[in-house]
N, C-alpha and C positions, 0 to 999 in steps of 0.2 A: 504493500500500500504506500509506503514511503517513496518507493521508486516512481510509482504512478504520479504522485503529487509533484515530485521533482520534474518529471517529464512534462506535466501540464504547465508548470511554472516556466520551464525552459521555452516551451512553445509560445507562451504568452509574451515572454521577453522578446522573442524573435519578431513577433507581430508588431509589438510596440516600436521596436527598432526600425522596421520597414516603414511604418507610418510616419515616424519622426524624420526618416530620410527623405521620403517623398514630400513632406511638408517643407523641408529645407530646400529641396530642388525647386519646388513651386515658388518659394520666396525669391530665390535667385533669378528665376525667369521673369518674375513680375517686376522686380525692382532694380536689377542689375542688367542693363542692356549693353551688349558689346558696342564699343566705339565704332561709329560709321557702319552699323549693320544695315542690311538691305532695307529692313522695315523703316528704320529711322531716316535713312537718306531719301527714300522714295516719298515719304510723307512730308518731309520738311519743305519740299517745294511749295506745296499748298499752304503750309504754315508761313513761309516766306511771303507768299502772295498776300495773305491776310495782314501781316505786319507792314508790308509795303503800302497797301491800301490805307491803312490807318495813318500813314505818314503823309499821303498825298491827296486824299479825298476831301472835297469841300461840297457845301450845299449849293443848289442851283435851282432857280425858279424862272420859268419863261411863261409869259402870258400875252394874250392878244387883247387890245383895248380898242373899242369904238367909242369916240367921244363926240357928242353933238353940242357944239358951243361956237360962238363967234369970237370968244376970247383966245388970244394967242398965249395965254399963261394961265393954267388951271391946275387944281389939285383934286385928286380923288381919294376917298377914304377906302382902305382895303379891309375887307372882312377878315375875321379870325380864321376862316377856312383856307386862306392863302398864306403860305409861309414867307415871311420877310426875313426870317432867321435872326431877328433882333438887330438887323443892320440899319445904319443911318448914313446920311450924307451922300457920298459919291459912289456907293457900292451898287450902281445901277447904270445900265446903258439902254437908251430908248431910240428906236428907229422909226422913221416914217415908213409904214408898211407898203406904200406904193412906190416911193422913190428909193427906199433902202438907205436914205441918208440919216445920219445920226442927228438927234435933236437934244437940246440941253434938258437935263432932268435930274432929280434928286429925291432922296427919301427923308422924311421928317415925321417921326412919331406915328408910324402906321399909315402915312399918306405918301402917295406918289405925286410929285410935282413935275409938270411937263410944260415946256415952252416950245410951242409949235403951232402950225396952222393947218395940220392935216386932220382927217377924221379917223384914220386908222393907224394904230401903232403896235409895234412889237417891242415888248419890254423884257429885259433880262436882269435878274438880280443875283448877285453873288459877291462874296468877300474879295474875290480877285479883281473885280471891276472897281477901279478907283482913279478915274481920270482927274486931272487937276483943273477942273472947271468950277466956276462959282456956283454955289448952291442956289436953287431956285425956290422962291416962295411966292405962291400965286393964290388967287381967289378959289374958294371951294366950289366944286361943281356938284350940282344936285344929283342924287343917285338915279333919278329918272332920266338923266341926260348922258349916262354912259353905261356900257355893257362890257363885262370882262368874260372872255372865253378862251378856249384852248390852253388850259393851264397845264404846265409840265413841271413837276417838282421831283427832284432826284439828287443823287450824289454823282459828281463827276471828278475826274482827275484834274488837279490844278497844274497848269504849266509852270506857274511860279514856284510851287512847292516841289515840282520835279527838279527844277534848277537848284533849289536849296539842298535837296537830298543829294544831287550830283556833287555839289561843293563839299558837303559833309563826307561823302564817300571818298573823294579824292584827297581831302585834307585831314580827316580824322576817322578813318575806316573802323578802327576798333571801338571807338565810342559810339559810332552809328550802329554797330552790331549789338552793343549793349542796349541802346535805346530801342532797338527793334526786337529785343529778346531773342536774338539769333545765337545759336550755340557757338561757343568759341572754337570748337573742334572743326568747324566747317567754314568754307568760304562761299561767297555768292556773287553773282553778276546779274545785271538787268540790261538786256540788249535791246536797243530801240534806235530809230533814226533821229530822235530829237534829244536824247541825252547820252552822256558817256559815263555809264556806271558799270565799268568792266575792267577786270584784271586779266592777267594771262591765265587762260584756262588750260589745265594739264591735258596732255594727249592720252594719258593712261590713268587707270584707276576708276573708281565709281563716280560717274557724272550723271546727274539727272536734270532734265529741263522740261518746262511746259510753256506753251504760248498762251497769252491772254490778250483779248481785245478790250481796250478801255476807251471811253470817251474823254478827250482832253479839252479843257477849256482854256483858250488863249486870252491874253489881256484885252484883245479887241472884241471879245464875246463870241468869237468863232469856236464852234464845237466840232471836233474832228475825231473819228475813230482811228486809234493807233494800236499797232501790235507791240507787245512787250514779251520778250523771251526771258524767263527767269531760270537761272542756271545755278545749281548747287553742286559742290564737289568737296 
């Protein structure tokens, strides 16, 4: 009987040892990833894209305005349904919808002020738009005398912020990696025809890349689709 109890105890200890061993292996797989493993490298491109967008995206609103007035300087009050992004002053560009010529305009406390003699306008609002023109202050236009339509609100890539990140990449690359929460063990490049964010990419080893199409807002309010190739090695 004593031998049987010892045998049972021995079997129990073996089982416990196996359980502890597998728990230890599971812990290693879950928390200790090999440096530059296939899983980490392939997923980090999309993570880089997310970090890159956080650095360069800005808010953008475009709307169409029909104004019935004989005044060449008028103000319209914008409803809360339309995002002005808390902007004021010259963060706006307005164009005569028929001639496509720019007209003087500004933002003041939820109002759009326009100096022009057209009936139809295209208006673009974004933090990147900041021409050095005098602010406009005009008489309020009755809500029955204007119509707002074709509202487009979204986030776009800022050309100005692209140039800022290009300077940071070329002048202080390691700090930029920290700001973007990019792993120190890896390097990255962003290839495009409008910025130079690129180092010498090795010819051998693990290299992963993806293409992304982004809308880029230029300071003149032009919005153009551009291709960005994000590379990680």
